[in-house]
N, CA and C atoms as a LAMMPS dump frame, in Angstrom:
ITEM: TIMESTEP
0
ITEM: NUMBER OF ATOMS
366
ITEM: BOX BOUNDS ff ff ff
-5.0000000000000000e+02 5.0000000000000000e+02
-5.0000000000000000e+02 5.0000000000000000e+02
-5.0000000000000000e+02 5.0000000000000000e+02
ITEM: ATOMS id mol type element x y z
1 1 1 N 171.178 423.924 352.97
2 1 2 C 171.551 425.268 352.56
3 1 3 C 172.474 425.219 351.344
4 2 1 N 173.583 424.458 351.457
5 2 2 C 174.51 424.326 350.345
6 2 3 C 174.5 422.876 349.889
7 3 1 N 174.377 422.643 348.601
8 3 2 C 174.276 421.285 348.084
9 3 3 C 175.415 420.912 347.153
10 4 1 N 176.407 421.737 347.053
11 4 2 C 177.551 421.42 346.207
12 4 3 C 178.796 422.029 346.832
13 5 1 N 179.909 421.88 346.152
14 5 2 C 181.162 422.417 346.676
15 5 3 C 181.086 423.932 346.805
16 6 1 N 181.673 424.416 347.892
17 6 2 C 181.727 425.855 348.134
18 6 3 C 183.19 426.259 348.265
19 7 1 N 183.607 427.239 347.492
20 7 2 C 184.982 427.723 347.538
21 7 3 C 185.149 428.618 348.762
22 8 1 N 186.172 428.325 349.552
23 8 2 C 186.532 429.192 350.674
24 8 3 C 187.453 430.302 350.163
25 9 1 N 188.554 429.9 349.531
26 9 2 C 189.514 430.87 349.021
27 9 3 C 190.412 430.198 347.993
28 10 1 N 191.237 430.989 347.334
29 10 2 C 192.147 430.422 346.358
30 10 3 C 193.123 431.463 345.855
31 11 1 N 194.164 430.95 345.216
32 11 2 C 195.169 431.831 344.614
33 11 3 C 195.535 431.282 343.243
34 12 1 N 195.861 432.196 342.342
35 12 2 C 196.152 431.847 340.962
36 12 3 C 197.521 432.431 340.596
37 13 1 N 198.47 431.554 340.277
38 13 2 C 199.82 432.032 339.939
39 13 3 C 199.869 432.668 338.552
40 14 1 N 198.929 432.324 337.685
41 14 2 C 198.94 432.853 336.323
42 14 3 C 198.484 434.312 336.284
43 15 1 N 197.474 434.62 337.079
44 15 2 C 196.949 435.985 337.113
45 15 3 C 197.442 436.76 338.332
46 16 1 N 198.199 436.07 339.189
47 16 2 C 198.712 436.662 340.422
48 16 3 C 197.587 437.318 341.22
49 17 1 N 196.552 436.507 341.501
50 17 2 C 195.392 436.998 342.24
51 17 3 C 195.055 436.045 343.38
52 18 1 N 194.452 436.617 344.421
53 18 2 C 193.938 435.859 345.564
54 18 3 C 192.445 436.141 345.661
55 19 1 N 191.682 435.128 346.051
56 19 2 C 190.231 435.279 346.157
57 19 3 C 189.77 434.718 347.492
58 20 1 N 188.918 435.468 348.21
59 20 2 C 188.236 434.982 349.404
60 20 3 C 186.749 435.11 349.146
61 21 1 N 186.035 434.012 349.277
62 21 2 C 184.589 434.018 349.074
63 21 3 C 183.961 435.039 350.034
64 22 1 N 183.163 435.977 349.523
65 22 2 C 182.538 436.999 350.377
66 22 3 C 181.663 436.412 351.496
67 23 1 N 181.188 435.179 351.328
68 23 2 C 180.398 434.537 352.383
69 23 3 C 181.214 434.317 353.649
70 24 1 N 182.546 434.381 353.538
71 24 2 C 183.423 434.119 354.675
72 24 3 C 184.103 435.378 355.198
73 25 1 N 183.575 436.535 354.852
74 25 2 C 184.122 437.801 355.351
75 25 3 C 183.989 437.912 356.863
76 26 1 N 183.105 437.125 357.462
77 26 2 C 182.897 437.139 358.906
78 26 3 C 184.003 436.461 359.698
79 27 1 N 184.901 435.777 359.012
80 27 2 C 186.033 435.154 359.701
81 27 3 C 186.914 436.24 360.314
82 28 1 N 187.578 435.929 361.426
83 28 2 C 188.507 436.913 362.01
84 28 3 C 189.601 437.29 361.011
85 29 1 N 190.063 438.524 361.092
86 29 2 C 191.087 439.013 360.171
87 29 3 C 192.349 438.158 360.221
88 30 1 N 192.716 437.681 361.398
89 30 2 C 193.928 436.865 361.509
90 30 3 C 193.794 435.564 360.719
91 31 1 N 192.6 434.985 360.694
92 31 2 C 192.348 433.753 359.928
93 31 3 C 192.383 434.066 358.437
94 32 1 N 191.746 435.17 358.045
95 32 2 C 191.748 435.559 356.633
96 32 3 C 193.178 435.827 356.16
97 33 1 N 193.974 436.472 357.008
98 33 2 C 195.37 436.735 356.649
99 33 3 C 196.155 435.436 356.505
100 34 1 N 195.922 434.504 357.421
101 34 2 C 196.633 433.22 357.369
102 34 3 C 196.268 432.433 356.113
103 35 1 N 194.999 432.466 355.741
104 35 2 C 194.564 431.793 354.514
105 35 3 C 195.216 432.427 353.284
106 36 1 N 195.274 433.748 353.27
107 36 2 C 195.878 434.444 352.132
108 36 3 C 197.356 434.078 352.011
109 37 1 N 198.064 434.1 353.13
110 37 2 C 199.486 433.749 353.12
111 37 3 C 199.675 432.313 352.655
112 38 1 N 198.87 431.397 353.182
113 38 2 C 198.956 429.979 352.816
114 38 3 C 198.802 429.807 351.307
115 39 1 N 197.749 430.383 350.748
116 39 2 C 197.457 430.214 349.317
117 39 3 C 198.494 430.879 348.422
118 40 1 N 198.853 432.104 348.749
119 40 2 C 199.783 432.846 347.904
120 40 3 C 201.176 432.212 347.933
121 41 1 N 201.645 431.811 349.107
122 41 2 C 202.946 431.157 349.181
123 41 3 C 202.954 429.834 348.43
124 42 1 N 201.841 429.106 348.512
125 42 2 C 201.746 427.834 347.794
126 42 3 C 201.937 428.048 346.292
127 43 1 N 201.141 428.937 345.703
128 43 2 C 201.236 429.123 344.245
129 43 3 C 202.556 429.784 343.848
130 44 1 N 203.139 430.545 344.742
131 44 2 C 204.447 431.128 344.463
132 44 3 C 205.514 430.04 344.396
133 45 1 N 205.395 429.025 345.271
134 45 2 C 206.375 427.938 345.316
135 45 3 C 206.227 426.938 344.176
136 46 1 N 204.981 426.52 343.891
137 46 2 C 204.802 425.423 342.928
138 46 3 C 204.043 425.81 341.666
139 47 1 N 203.433 426.985 341.663
140 47 2 C 202.687 427.414 340.485
141 47 3 C 201.26 426.913 340.494
142 48 1 N 200.584 427.091 339.392
143 48 2 C 199.219 426.601 339.245
144 48 3 C 198.192 427.447 339.983
145 49 1 N 197.074 426.776 340.269
146 49 2 C 195.958 427.415 340.957
147 49 3 C 195.584 426.535 342.144
148 50 1 N 195.532 427.128 343.318
149 50 2 C 195.12 426.412 344.529
150 50 3 C 193.785 426.957 344.979
151 51 1 N 192.855 426.053 345.251
152 51 2 C 191.556 426.438 345.758
153 51 3 C 191.24 425.587 346.979
154 52 1 N 190.828 426.224 348.073
155 52 2 C 190.35 425.501 349.247
156 52 3 C 188.838 425.445 349.126
157 53 1 N 188.306 424.221 349.108
158 53 2 C 186.907 423.986 348.799
159 53 3 C 186.261 423.127 349.873
160 54 1 N 185.055 423.496 350.263
161 54 2 C 184.267 422.669 351.168
162 54 3 C 183.438 421.687 350.344
163 55 1 N 183.552 420.405 350.68
164 55 2 C 182.707 419.381 350.064
165 55 3 C 181.311 419.475 350.69
166 56 1 N 180.363 418.718 350.155
167 56 2 C 178.993 418.748 350.651
168 56 3 C 178.893 418.411 352.132
169 57 1 N 179.774 417.53 352.615
170 57 2 C 179.737 417.104 354.019
171 57 3 C 180.495 418.046 354.946
172 58 1 N 181.084 419.108 354.399
173 58 2 C 181.798 420.081 355.209
174 58 3 C 183.294 419.862 355.284
175 59 1 N 183.797 418.817 354.615
176 59 2 C 185.233 418.576 354.622
177 59 3 C 185.927 419.627 353.76
178 60 1 N 187.023 420.168 354.281
179 60 2 C 187.785 421.181 353.552
180 60 3 C 188.878 420.49 352.755
181 61 1 N 188.883 420.7 351.443
182 61 2 C 189.825 420.016 350.551
183 61 3 C 190.671 421.024 349.775
184 62 1 N 191.875 420.59 349.448
185 62 2 C 192.763 421.368 348.588
186 62 3 C 192.549 420.887 347.16
187 63 1 N 192.236 421.799 346.254
188 63 2 C 192.107 421.453 344.849
189 63 3 C 193.166 422.238 344.073
190 64 1 N 193.919 421.507 343.26
191 64 2 C 195.006 422.112 342.509
192 64 3 C 194.782 421.878 341.021
193 65 1 N 194.941 422.931 340.254
194 65 2 C 194.869 422.817 338.799
195 65 3 C 196.028 423.608 338.198
196 66 1 N 196.334 423.276 336.973
197 66 2 C 197.371 424.021 336.257
198 66 3 C 197.012 424.023 334.783
199 67 1 N 197.614 424.95 334.08
200 67 2 C 197.415 424.977 332.636
201 67 3 C 198.091 423.762 332.026
202 68 1 N 197.52 423.297 330.954
203 68 2 C 198.069 422.126 330.272
204 68 3 C 199.496 422.396 329.805
205 69 1 N 200.357 421.451 330.07
206 69 2 C 201.768 421.507 329.663
207 69 3 C 202.497 422.721 330.241
208 70 1 N 202.142 423.101 331.457
209 70 2 C 202.806 424.221 332.114
210 70 3 C 204.159 423.752 332.645
211 71 1 N 205.259 424.204 332.051
212 71 2 C 206.572 423.74 332.489
213 71 3 C 206.979 424.272 333.859
214 72 1 N 206.304 425.314 334.328
215 72 2 C 206.649 425.906 335.625
216 72 3 C 205.921 425.234 336.789
217 73 1 N 204.868 424.466 336.513
218 73 2 C 204.104 423.816 337.578
219 73 3 C 204.847 422.572 338.061
220 74 1 N 205.037 422.479 339.36
221 74 2 C 205.757 421.376 339.989
222 74 3 C 204.752 420.421 340.635
223 75 1 N 204.356 419.379 339.9
224 75 2 C 203.323 418.466 340.381
225 75 3 C 203.758 417.704 341.635
226 76 1 N 204.988 417.224 341.651
227 76 2 C 205.49 416.501 342.822
228 76 3 C 205.616 417.458 344.005
229 77 1 N 206.166 418.632 343.751
230 77 2 C 206.275 419.638 344.804
231 77 3 C 204.919 420.037 345.355
232 78 1 N 203.912 420.046 344.478
233 78 2 C 202.554 420.383 344.89
234 78 3 C 202.032 419.379 345.907
235 79 1 N 202.178 418.111 345.607
236 79 2 C 201.694 417.073 346.528
237 79 3 C 202.418 417.142 347.87
238 80 1 N 203.729 417.334 347.809
239 80 2 C 204.524 417.416 349.036
240 80 3 C 204.139 418.65 349.857
241 81 1 N 203.925 419.769 349.181
242 81 2 C 203.558 421.012 349.86
243 81 3 C 202.196 420.885 350.531
244 82 1 N 201.237 420.256 349.866
245 82 2 C 199.911 420.078 350.451
246 82 3 C 199.984 419.165 351.671
247 83 1 N 200.751 418.102 351.564
248 83 2 C 200.919 417.199 352.705
249 83 3 C 201.504 417.957 353.898
250 84 1 N 202.507 418.783 353.637
251 84 2 C 203.144 419.568 354.689
252 84 3 C 202.161 420.582 355.283
253 85 1 N 201.398 421.261 354.425
254 85 2 C 200.42 422.235 354.898
255 85 3 C 199.35 421.586 355.762
256 86 1 N 198.89 420.407 355.373
257 86 2 C 197.87 419.707 356.152
258 86 3 C 198.384 419.357 357.54
259 87 1 N 199.663 419.031 357.647
260 87 2 C 200.25 418.727 358.951
261 87 3 C 200.445 420.002 359.768
262 88 1 N 201.067 421.007 359.165
263 88 2 C 201.389 422.233 359.876
264 88 3 C 200.154 423.061 360.239
265 89 1 N 199.158 423.034 359.41
266 89 2 C 197.958 423.863 359.608
267 89 3 C 196.746 423.03 360.032
268 90 1 N 196.989 421.879 360.639
269 90 2 C 195.917 420.964 361.011
270 90 3 C 194.864 421.646 361.892
271 91 1 N 195.303 422.395 362.904
272 91 2 C 194.352 423.056 363.808
273 91 3 C 193.509 424.088 363.063
274 92 1 N 194.14 424.87 362.207
275 92 2 C 193.415 425.865 361.419
276 92 3 C 192.389 425.19 360.512
277 93 1 N 192.801 424.149 359.818
278 93 2 C 191.902 423.459 358.882
279 93 3 C 190.733 422.811 359.61
280 94 1 N 190.986 422.211 360.767
281 94 2 C 189.899 421.607 361.549
282 94 3 C 188.935 422.675 362.06
283 95 1 N 189.478 423.809 362.5
284 95 2 C 188.63 424.901 362.977
285 95 3 C 187.76 425.447 361.843
286 96 1 N 188.327 425.558 360.649
287 96 2 C 187.554 426.04 359.495
288 96 3 C 186.456 425.05 359.111
289 97 1 N 186.728 423.769 359.231
290 97 2 C 185.698 422.759 358.951
291 97 3 C 184.572 422.871 359.968
292 98 1 N 184.918 423.012 361.248
293 98 2 C 183.915 423.145 362.295
294 98 3 C 183.084 424.404 362.083
295 99 1 N 183.75 425.5 361.754
296 99 2 C 183.063 426.769 361.477
297 99 3 C 182.028 426.576 360.37
298 100 1 N 182.441 425.937 359.289
299 100 2 C 181.543 425.727 358.152
300 100 3 C 180.367 424.839 358.529
301 101 1 N 180.661 423.747 359.235
302 101 2 C 179.596 422.803 359.606
303 101 3 C 178.569 423.462 360.516
304 102 1 N 179.018 424.309 361.419
305 102 2 C 178.103 424.955 362.362
306 102 3 C 177.357 426.11 361.714
307 103 1 N 178.072 427.027 361.06
308 103 2 C 177.45 428.251 360.563
309 103 3 C 176.828 428.135 359.175
310 104 1 N 177.253 427.164 358.389
311 104 2 C 176.713 427.048 357.036
312 104 3 C 175.83 425.811 356.862
313 105 1 N 176.175 424.738 357.559
314 105 2 C 175.376 423.514 357.433
315 105 3 C 174.4 423.343 358.585
316 106 1 N 174.484 424.217 359.588
317 106 2 C 173.549 424.174 360.701
318 106 3 C 173.794 423.05 361.684
319 107 1 N 175.012 422.55 361.745
320 107 2 C 175.344 421.49 362.687
321 107 3 C 175.403 422.016 364.106
322 108 1 N 175.358 421.113 365.054
323 108 2 C 175.458 421.468 366.461
324 108 3 C 176.918 421.442 366.885
325 109 1 N 177.321 422.411 367.688
326 109 2 C 178.705 422.476 368.143
327 109 3 C 179.064 421.261 368.98
328 110 1 N 178.2 420.896 369.928
329 110 2 C 178.501 419.756 370.796
330 110 3 C 178.689 418.487 369.989
331 111 1 N 177.811 418.251 369.004
332 111 2 C 177.92 417.072 368.141
333 111 3 C 179.245 417.074 367.401
334 112 1 N 179.578 418.204 366.808
335 112 2 C 180.792 418.315 365.999
336 112 3 C 182.046 418.12 366.847
337 113 1 N 182.073 418.724 368.02
338 113 2 C 183.24 418.592 368.885
339 113 3 C 183.396 417.155 369.343
340 114 1 N 182.294 416.515 369.718
341 114 2 C 182.363 415.114 370.142
342 114 3 C 182.847 414.219 369.016
343 115 1 N 182.41 414.476 367.786
344 115 2 C 182.87 413.683 366.641
345 115 3 C 184.354 413.901 366.411
346 116 1 N 184.818 415.155 366.529
347 116 2 C 186.244 415.449 366.351
348 116 3 C 187.079 414.734 367.417
349 117 1 N 186.598 414.763 368.645
350 117 2 C 187.315 414.095 369.738
351 117 3 C 187.362 412.605 369.497
352 118 1 N 186.244 412.021 369.058
353 118 2 C 186.197 410.592 368.773
354 118 3 C 187.178 410.237 367.667
355 119 1 N 187.271 411.069 366.62
356 119 2 C 188.185 410.825 365.507
357 119 3 C 189.636 410.86 365.978
358 120 1 N 189.956 411.845 366.83
359 120 2 C 191.328 411.99 367.309
360 120 3 C 191.729 410.849 368.246
361 121 1 N 190.752 410.294 368.958
362 121 2 C 191.039 409.221 369.907
363 121 3 C 191.357 407.895 369.204
364 122 1 N 190.922 407.771 367.966
365 122 2 C 191.137 406.517 367.235
366 122 3 C 192.556 406.325 366.831
């Protein structure tokens, strides 16, 4: 169905805008709100542009860009903030990956859950 990266959502500190891919409007409002808060607070803290992107295999990745020579962008703070977000929002991020794999890539729930359990057991 999808053969390249798919944007879930993102925020841009330069234009002060938030974007949610319309393909994901079916997510519960509480999840959409949490994603918006996550993205907007991130760019408010460190600047730049944050995009949450699904790779071809369904992995959800944080992609960060900034304008060249942007003195307001905090590159070190960006890395630290992403590391913290991945820890604090681990359950949300895993649930979003499972959602994508099942509803967009056509994966089986039982297969995906068993793989997640196997990964956590290691």
